[in-house]
OpenMM code with the backbone's topology and positions (N, CA, C; nanometers):
from openmm import Vec3, app, unit

residues = "MET LYS ILE ILE LYS GLY ILE GLU ALA ALA LEU ASP ALA LEU ASP LEU GLN ASP ILE SER THR THR PRO ALA GLY ALA ARG SER ASN LEU ALA PRO LEU LEU ALA SER THR ALA GLY ALA SER GLU ARG VAL LEU SER ALA SER GLY HIS ALA LEU ILE ASP SER ALA CYS LEU TRP PRO ILE ARG GLU SER VAL ARG GLN VAL ALA ARG SER ILE SER SER ALA LEU GLU LEU LEU GLY THR ASP PRO GLU PHE ILE PHE GLY MET SER SER ALA GLN GLN TYR LYS ARG LEU LYS GLU GLN TYR PRO ASP LEU TYR GLU ARG VAL LYS ASP ALA VAL ALA GLN GLY ARG LEU ALA SER GLY VAL LEU ARG ILE ASN ALA".split()
positions = [
    Vec3(8.8131, -4.0348, -6.1982),
    Vec3(8.7838, -3.9117, -6.2660),
    Vec3(8.6337, -3.8978, -6.2908),
    Vec3(8.5688, -4.0119, -6.3183),
    Vec3(8.4242, -4.0077, -6.3406),
    Vec3(8.3518, -3.9580, -6.2150),
    Vec3(8.4003, -3.9999, -6.1011),
    Vec3(8.3373, -3.9583, -5.9758),
    Vec3(8.3549, -3.8081, -5.9552),
    Vec3(8.4743, -3.7587, -5.9777),
    Vec3(8.4998, -3.6152, -5.9610),
    Vec3(8.4105, -3.5345, -6.0554),
    Vec3(8.4035, -3.5773, -6.1816),
    Vec3(8.3187, -3.5057, -6.2777),
    Vec3(8.1707, -3.5136, -6.2385),
    Vec3(8.1288, -3.6289, -6.1869),
    Vec3(7.9897, -3.6440, -6.1425),
    Vec3(7.9585, -3.5552, -6.0240),
    Vec3(8.0508, -3.5452, -5.9295),
    Vec3(8.0301, -3.4573, -5.8141),
    Vec3(8.0279, -3.3119, -5.8583),
    Vec3(8.1163, -3.2747, -5.9503),
    Vec3(8.1147, -3.1370, -6.0024),
    Vec3(7.9815, -3.1060, -6.0690),
    Vec3(7.9303, -3.1992, -6.1487),
    Vec3(7.8014, -3.1775, -6.2159),
    Vec3(7.6886, -3.1670, -6.1137),
    Vec3(7.6948, -3.2491, -6.0091),
    Vec3(7.5923, -3.2438, -5.9047),
    Vec3(7.5965, -3.1103, -5.8318),
    Vec3(7.7164, -3.0627, -5.8010),
    Vec3(7.7290, -2.9327, -5.7342),
    Vec3(7.6836, -2.8194, -5.8244),
    Vec3(7.7139, -2.8298, -5.9533),
    Vec3(7.6689, -2.7270, -6.0481),
    Vec3(7.5166, -2.7215, -6.0558),
    Vec3(7.4516, -2.8346, -6.0322),
    Vec3(7.3054, -2.8401, -6.0399),
    Vec3(7.2389, -2.7782, -5.9162),
    Vec3(7.3157, -2.7599, -5.8106),
    Vec3(7.2618, -2.7004, -5.6886),
    Vec3(7.2753, -2.5488, -5.6919),
    Vec3(7.1750, -2.4821, -5.6385),
    Vec3(7.1844, -2.3377, -5.6191),
    Vec3(7.1954, -2.3160, -5.4689),
    Vec3(7.3157, -2.3037, -5.4202),
    Vec3(7.3392, -2.2925, -5.2772),
    Vec3(7.2912, -2.1599, -5.2193),
    Vec3(7.2604, -2.0650, -5.3051),
    Vec3(7.2087, -1.9358, -5.2582),
    Vec3(7.0564, -1.9368, -5.2439),
    Vec3(6.9916, -2.0372, -5.3009),
    Vec3(6.8451, -2.0437, -5.2971),
    Vec3(6.8041, -2.1693, -5.2209),
    Vec3(6.7666, -2.1535, -5.0930),
    Vec3(6.7341, -2.2705, -5.0106),
    Vec3(6.6010, -2.3339, -5.0470),
    Vec3(6.5237, -2.2692, -5.1357),
    Vec3(6.3950, -2.3271, -5.1752),
    Vec3(6.4116, -2.4328, -5.2841),
    Vec3(6.5298, -2.4414, -5.3449),
    Vec3(6.5500, -2.5411, -5.4501),
    Vec3(6.5694, -2.6790, -5.3883),
    Vec3(6.5384, -2.7802, -5.4660),
    Vec3(6.5551, -2.9175, -5.4190),
    Vec3(6.6816, -2.9761, -5.4806),
    Vec3(6.7357, -3.0788, -5.4182),
    Vec3(6.8579, -3.1398, -5.4710),
    Vec3(6.8318, -3.2444, -5.5798),
    Vec3(6.7123, -3.2436, -5.6408),
    Vec3(6.6786, -3.3454, -5.7413),
    Vec3(6.7761, -3.3440, -5.8586),
    Vec3(6.8148, -3.2255, -5.9051),
    Vec3(6.9091, -3.2184, -6.0169),
    Vec3(7.0444, -3.2766, -5.9795),
    Vec3(7.0880, -3.2491, -5.8581),
    Vec3(7.2154, -3.3042, -5.8121),
    Vec3(7.2071, -3.4563, -5.8046),
    Vec3(7.0964, -3.5049, -5.7517),
    Vec3(7.0794, -3.6504, -5.7414),
    Vec3(7.0784, -3.7160, -5.8792),
    Vec3(7.0135, -3.6527, -5.9755),
    Vec3(7.0063, -3.7135, -6.1094),
    Vec3(7.1445, -3.7200, -6.1738),
    Vec3(7.2325, -3.6247, -6.1410),
    Vec3(7.3693, -3.6312, -6.1934),
    Vec3(7.4501, -3.7426, -6.1270),
    Vec3(7.4195, -3.7721, -6.0019),
    Vec3(7.4944, -3.8759, -5.9297),
    Vec3(7.4389, -4.0162, -5.9520),
    Vec3(7.3121, -4.0262, -5.9886),
    Vec3(7.2466, -4.1569, -6.0008),
    Vec3(7.3232, -4.2570, -6.0869),
    Vec3(7.3693, -4.2199, -6.2075),
    Vec3(7.4427, -4.3187, -6.2878),
    Vec3(7.5725, -4.3654, -6.2210),
    Vec3(7.6391, -4.2749, -6.1525),
    Vec3(7.7629, -4.3130, -6.0831),
    Vec3(7.7351, -4.4094, -5.9694),
    Vec3(7.6311, -4.3806, -5.8935),
    Vec3(7.5987, -4.4653, -5.7794),
    Vec3(7.5459, -4.6020, -5.8229),
    Vec3(7.4872, -4.6090, -5.9413),
    Vec3(7.4330, -4.7352, -5.9913),
    Vec3(7.5388, -4.8221, -6.0588),
    Vec3(7.6511, -4.7636, -6.0975),
    Vec3(7.7523, -4.8400, -6.1704),
    Vec3(7.8393, -4.9217, -6.0748),
    Vec3(7.8981, -5.0257, -6.1296),
    Vec3(7.9896, -5.1088, -6.0510),
    Vec3(8.1331, -5.0679, -6.0811),
    Vec3(8.2203, -5.0956, -5.9888),
    Vec3(8.3615, -5.0630, -6.0079),
    Vec3(8.4238, -5.1604, -6.1077),
    Vec3(8.5079, -5.1085, -6.1931),
    Vec3(8.5804, -5.1942, -6.2861),
    Vec3(8.6927, -5.2667, -6.2136),
    Vec3(8.7565, -5.3584, -6.2806),
    Vec3(8.8611, -5.4400, -6.2188),
    Vec3(8.9775, -5.3560, -6.1670),
    Vec3(9.0073, -5.2447, -6.2339),
    Vec3(9.1213, -5.1638, -6.1913),
    Vec3(9.0821, -5.0527, -6.0931),
    Vec3(8.9528, -5.0402, -6.0642),
    Vec3(8.9088, -4.9345, -5.9738),
    Vec3(8.9127, -4.9833, -5.8296),
    Vec3(8.9201, -4.8913, -5.7389),
    Vec3(8.9278, -4.9224, -5.5966),
    Vec3(8.7910, -4.9070, -5.5312),
    Vec3(8.7743, -4.9750, -5.4195),
    Vec3(8.6532, -4.9618, -5.3393),
    Vec3(8.6869, -4.8722, -5.2212),
    Vec3(8.6075, -4.7709, -5.2011),
    Vec3(8.6273, -4.6779, -5.0915),
    Vec3(8.5192, -4.7022, -4.9881),
    Vec3(8.5587, -4.7211, -4.8651),
    Vec3(8.4628, -4.7432, -4.7576),
    Vec3(8.4834, -4.6391, -4.6495),
    Vec3(8.3781, -4.6102, -4.5788),
    Vec3(8.3856, -4.5176, -4.4661),
    Vec3(8.3210, -4.5843, -4.3459),
    Vec3(8.3650, -4.5466, -4.2296),
    Vec3(8.3043, -4.6017, -4.1094),
    Vec3(8.2868, -4.4916, -4.0064),
    Vec3(8.1913, -4.5143, -3.9178),
    Vec3(8.1747, -4.4232, -3.8060),
    Vec3(8.2875, -4.4465, -3.7069),
    Vec3(8.3234, -4.3438, -3.6316),
    Vec3(8.4315, -4.3580, -3.5345),
    Vec3(8.4067, -4.2650, -3.4164),
    Vec3(8.4403, -4.3109, -3.2985),
    Vec3(8.4286, -4.2265, -3.1795),
    Vec3(8.5658, -4.2092, -3.1168),
    Vec3(8.5987, -4.0853, -3.0898),
    Vec3(8.7198, -4.0529, -3.0146),
    Vec3(8.6736, -3.9607, -2.9028),
    Vec3(8.6671, -4.0150, -2.7837),
    Vec3(8.6154, -3.9397, -2.6701),
    Vec3(8.7295, -3.9159, -2.5729),
    Vec3(8.7566, -3.7903, -2.5477),
    Vec3(8.8630, -3.7534, -2.4551),
    Vec3(8.8237, -3.7967, -2.3147),
    Vec3(8.9148, -3.8609, -2.2447),
    Vec3(8.8823, -3.9179, -2.1144),
    Vec3(8.8531, -3.8146, -2.0063),
    Vec3(8.9171, -3.7009, -2.0083),
    Vec3(8.8917, -3.6067, -1.8997),
    Vec3(8.9359, -3.4650, -1.9316),
    Vec3(8.9468, -3.4300, -2.0542),
    Vec3(8.9927, -3.2956, -2.0892),
    Vec3(8.8847, -3.1908, -2.0671),
    Vec3(8.7655, -3.2179, -2.1160),
    Vec3(8.6603, -3.1169, -2.1117),
    Vec3(8.5586, -3.1384, -1.9997),
    Vec3(8.5596, -3.2544, -1.9387),
    Vec3(8.4603, -3.2859, -1.8372),
    Vec3(8.5167, -3.3894, -1.7401),
    Vec3(8.4480, -3.4129, -1.6299),
    Vec3(8.4950, -3.5148, -1.5350),
    Vec3(8.4893, -3.6544, -1.5958),
    Vec3(8.5653, -3.7462, -1.5403),
    Vec3(8.5706, -3.8837, -1.5928),
    Vec3(8.4324, -3.9461, -1.5956),
    Vec3(8.3513, -3.9229, -1.4925),
    Vec3(8.2167, -3.9833, -1.4911),
    Vec3(8.1358, -3.9405, -1.6143),
    Vec3(8.1581, -3.8154, -1.6601),
    Vec3(8.0882, -3.7698, -1.7803),
    Vec3(8.1461, -3.8362, -1.9047),
    Vec3(8.2761, -3.8604, -1.9063),
    Vec3(8.3377, -3.9330, -2.0183),
    Vec3(8.2766, -4.0715, -2.0312),
    Vec3(8.2565, -4.1373, -1.9174),
    Vec3(8.1970, -4.2719, -1.9191),
    Vec3(8.0554, -4.2653, -1.9752),
    Vec3(7.9791, -4.1663, -1.9351),
    Vec3(7.8435, -4.1510, -1.9896),
    Vec3(7.8474, -4.1212, -2.1395),
    Vec3(7.9416, -4.0378, -2.1818),
    Vec3(7.9551, -4.0060, -2.3246),
    Vec3(7.9869, -4.1323, -2.4049),
    Vec3(8.0764, -4.2148, -2.3524),
    Vec3(8.1108, -4.3407, -2.4201),
    Vec3(7.9873, -4.4292, -2.4311),
    Vec3(7.9141, -4.4436, -2.3212),
    Vec3(7.7945, -4.5279, -2.3231),
    Vec3(7.6931, -4.4762, -2.4246),
    Vec3(7.6738, -4.3459, -2.4299),
    Vec3(7.5793, -4.2889, -2.5276),
    Vec3(7.6277, -4.3102, -2.6704),
    Vec3(7.7569, -4.2873, -2.6941),
    Vec3(7.8109, -4.3038, -2.8296),
    Vec3(7.7998, -4.4481, -2.8765),
    Vec3(7.8388, -4.5406, -2.7895),
    Vec3(7.8322, -4.6826, -2.8258),
    Vec3(7.6876, -4.7264, -2.8440),
    Vec3(7.5988, -4.6808, -2.7563),
    Vec3(7.4577, -4.7152, -2.7687),
    Vec3(7.4013, -4.6667, -2.9023),
    Vec3(7.4345, -4.5435, -2.9394),
    Vec3(7.3890, -4.4900, -3.0684),
    Vec3(7.4461, -4.5699, -3.1845),
    Vec3(7.5742, -4.6038, -3.1755),
    Vec3(7.6377, -4.6822, -3.2824),
    Vec3(7.5725, -4.8188, -3.2956),
    Vec3(7.5425, -4.8832, -3.1832),
    Vec3(7.4781, -5.0149, -3.1883),
    Vec3(7.3386, -5.0052, -3.2503),
    Vec3(7.2676, -4.8957, -3.2242),
    Vec3(7.1378, -4.8755, -3.2886),
    Vec3(7.1544, -4.8637, -3.4393),
    Vec3(7.2544, -4.7879, -3.4835),
    Vec3(7.2796, -4.7743, -3.6273),
    Vec3(7.3204, -4.9076, -3.6886),
    Vec3(7.3983, -4.9865, -3.6156),
    Vec3(7.4358, -5.1192, -3.6651),
    Vec3(7.3116, -5.2051, -3.6874),
    Vec3(7.2114, -5.1855, -3.6021),
    Vec3(7.0877, -5.2630, -3.6145),
    Vec3(6.9982, -5.2182, -3.7277),
    Vec3(7.0151, -5.0944, -3.7732),
    Vec3(6.9267, -5.0438, -3.8787),
    Vec3(6.9918, -5.0432, -4.0166),
    Vec3(7.1235, -5.0468, -4.0231),
    Vec3(7.1930, -5.0408, -4.1515),
    Vec3(7.2947, -5.1544, -4.1596),
    Vec3(7.2684, -5.2564, -4.2404),
    Vec3(7.3569, -5.3726, -4.2460),
    Vec3(7.4971, -5.3423, -4.2994),
    Vec3(7.5149, -5.2283, -4.3638),
    Vec3(7.6471, -5.1948, -4.4170),
    Vec3(7.7267, -5.1023, -4.3248),
    Vec3(7.6635, -5.0524, -4.2193),
    Vec3(7.7305, -4.9604, -4.1283),
    Vec3(7.8320, -5.0348, -4.0419),
    Vec3(7.9513, -4.9787, -4.0292),
    Vec3(8.0501, -5.0293, -3.9347),
    Vec3(8.0961, -4.9128, -3.8491),
    Vec3(8.1495, -4.9435, -3.7335),
    Vec3(8.1835, -4.8400, -3.6367),
    Vec3(8.3124, -4.8777, -3.5673),
    Vec3(8.3856, -4.7783, -3.5238),
    Vec3(8.5098, -4.8048, -3.4531),
    Vec3(8.5311, -4.7125, -3.3353),
    Vec3(8.5913, -4.7665, -3.2328),
    Vec3(8.6361, -4.6890, -3.1173),
    Vec3(8.7546, -4.7659, -3.0608),
    Vec3(8.8649, -4.6973, -3.0372),
    Vec3(8.9867, -4.7716, -3.0064),
    Vec3(9.0516, -4.7381, -2.8735),
    Vec3(8.9777, -4.6907, -2.7768),
    Vec3(9.0359, -4.6565, -2.6482),
    Vec3(9.0152, -4.7703, -2.5481),
    Vec3(9.1235, -4.8364, -2.5116),
    Vec3(9.1154, -4.9482, -2.4181),
    Vec3(9.0550, -4.9045, -2.2848),
    Vec3(9.0924, -4.7868, -2.2380),
    Vec3(9.0401, -4.7381, -2.1104),
    Vec3(8.8891, -4.7183, -2.1165),
    Vec3(8.8399, -4.6701, -2.2292),
    Vec3(8.6953, -4.6500, -2.2426),
    Vec3(8.6215, -4.7843, -2.2399),
    Vec3(8.6774, -4.8844, -2.3058),
    Vec3(8.6145, -5.0168, -2.3027),
    Vec3(8.6165, -5.0745, -2.1614),
    Vec3(8.7249, -5.0533, -2.0901),
    Vec3(8.7355, -5.1034, -1.9529),
    Vec3(8.6265, -5.0408, -1.8657),
    Vec3(8.6103, -4.9107, -1.8760),
    Vec3(8.5069, -4.8423, -1.7979),
    Vec3(8.3672, -4.8856, -1.8413),
    Vec3(8.3485, -4.9055, -1.9704),
    Vec3(8.2197, -4.9522, -2.0206),
    Vec3(8.1883, -5.0895, -1.9610),
    Vec3(8.2873, -5.1775, -1.9587),
    Vec3(8.2687, -5.3113, -1.9035),
    Vec3(8.2328, -5.3055, -1.7552),
    Vec3(8.2970, -5.2159, -1.6816),
    Vec3(8.2734, -5.2051, -1.5371),
    Vec3(8.1388, -5.1402, -1.5043),
    Vec3(8.1013, -5.0380, -1.5793),
    Vec3(7.9838, -4.9603, -1.5415),
    Vec3(7.8595, -4.9869, -1.6262),
    Vec3(7.8773, -5.0439, -1.7443),
    Vec3(7.7648, -5.0760, -1.8328),
    Vec3(7.7855, -5.2164, -1.8899),
    Vec3(7.7830, -5.3197, -1.8046),
    Vec3(7.8158, -5.4555, -1.8520),
    Vec3(7.7236, -5.5074, -1.9626),
    Vec3(7.5948, -5.4733, -1.9575),
    Vec3(7.5037, -5.5201, -2.0636),
    Vec3(7.5408, -5.4583, -2.1980),
    Vec3(7.5731, -5.3320, -2.1963),
    Vec3(7.6153, -5.2629, -2.3182),
    Vec3(7.7468, -5.3205, -2.3687),
    Vec3(7.8369, -5.3509, -2.2775),
    Vec3(7.9653, -5.4101, -2.3133),
    Vec3(7.9451, -5.5458, -2.3826),
    Vec3(7.8496, -5.6246, -2.3363),
    Vec3(7.8212, -5.7539, -2.4003),
    Vec3(7.7718, -5.7345, -2.5438),
    Vec3(7.6914, -5.6305, -2.5651),
    Vec3(7.6454, -5.5998, -2.7007),
    Vec3(7.7621, -5.5573, -2.7896),
    Vec3(7.8563, -5.4842, -2.7307),
    Vec3(7.9774, -5.4437, -2.8040),
    Vec3(8.0556, -5.5683, -2.8449),
    Vec3(8.0737, -5.6615, -2.7527),
    Vec3(8.1464, -5.7847, -2.7842),
    Vec3(8.0817, -5.8594, -2.9008),
    Vec3(7.9489, -5.8655, -2.9001),
    Vec3(7.8779, -5.9315, -3.0097),
    Vec3(7.9036, -5.8611, -3.1426),
    Vec3(7.8991, -5.7282, -3.1411),
    Vec3(7.9224, -5.6513, -3.2637),
    Vec3(8.0656, -5.6690, -3.3141),
    Vec3(8.1620, -5.6763, -3.2229),
    Vec3(8.3019, -5.7002, -3.2619),
    Vec3(8.3142, -5.8389, -3.3241),
    Vec3(8.2519, -5.9380, -3.2627),
    Vec3(8.2580, -6.0751, -3.3145),
    Vec3(8.1977, -6.0858, -3.4541),
    Vec3(8.0981, -6.0018, -3.4834),
    Vec3(8.0348, -6.0007, -3.6157),
    Vec3(8.1138, -5.9186, -3.7172),
    Vec3(8.2188, -5.8504, -3.6707),
    Vec3(8.2973, -5.7665, -3.7600),
    Vec3(8.2320, -5.6334, -3.7905),
    Vec3(8.1339, -5.5939, -3.7125),
    Vec3(8.0614, -5.4689, -3.7372),
    Vec3(8.1146, -5.3537, -3.6544),
    Vec3(8.1814, -5.3843, -3.5442),
    Vec3(8.2396, -5.2808, -3.4604),
    Vec3(8.3887, -5.3092, -3.4548),
    Vec3(8.4659, -5.2182, -3.5096),
    Vec3(8.6105, -5.2374, -3.5185),
    Vec3(8.6775, -5.1873, -3.3925),
    Vec3(8.7633, -5.2700, -3.3383),
    Vec3(8.8371, -5.2297, -3.2196),
    Vec3(8.9737, -5.2948, -3.2243),
    Vec3(9.0752, -5.2122, -3.2156),
    Vec3(9.2107, -5.2653, -3.2116),
    Vec3(9.2527, -5.3078, -3.0732),
    Vec3(9.1658, -5.2851, -2.9736),
    Vec3(9.2079, -5.3119, -2.8374),
    Vec3(9.1177, -5.4095, -2.7629),
    Vec3(8.9968, -5.4319, -2.8087),
    Vec3(8.9036, -5.5170, -2.7357),
    Vec3(8.9321, -5.6627, -2.7664),
    Vec3(8.9628, -5.7370, -2.6634),
    Vec3(8.9814, -5.8818, -2.6768),
    Vec3(8.8572, -5.9496, -2.6279),
    Vec3(8.8069, -6.0404, -2.7049),
    Vec3(8.6841, -6.1088, -2.6685),
    Vec3(8.7223, -6.2351, -2.5925),
    Vec3(8.6893, -6.2366, -2.4657),
    Vec3(8.7142, -6.3533, -2.3806),
    Vec3(8.5813, -6.4112, -2.3359),
    Vec3(8.5740, -6.5414, -2.3359),
    Vec3(8.4494, -6.6060, -2.2954),
    Vec3(8.4251, -6.5896, -2.1475),
] * unit.nanometer
topology = app.Topology()
chain = topology.addChain("A")
for resn in residues:
    res = topology.addResidue(resn, chain)
    for name in ("N", "CA", "C"):
        topology.addAtom(name, app.Element.getBySymbol(name[0]), res)
């Protein structure tokens, strides 16, 4: 409830009709919430990045493979800059194509999975 009230106060502090205003008031309303720790009965909420790339609905398969490589490459960059960032992609076919066509990138994916930073329900790490 504290979070909901804090978000409401932050939104009330914003003037969405005036783009010249700064979000400083909203931030000051959220600061105490973001600085506090969860109590024993409170839950921890986490979010992660995720990629769901259609294999061939909107473009040819070769473009899907490029999209996967770009998405994974971007995610790996974010993993390198933010120690709390985690990412997921769960298409076995996409990993197979990544392994075949971008083996160096696939090796980086395996490392990220082994570190628990890239979540995959389908990637098996084999030596």
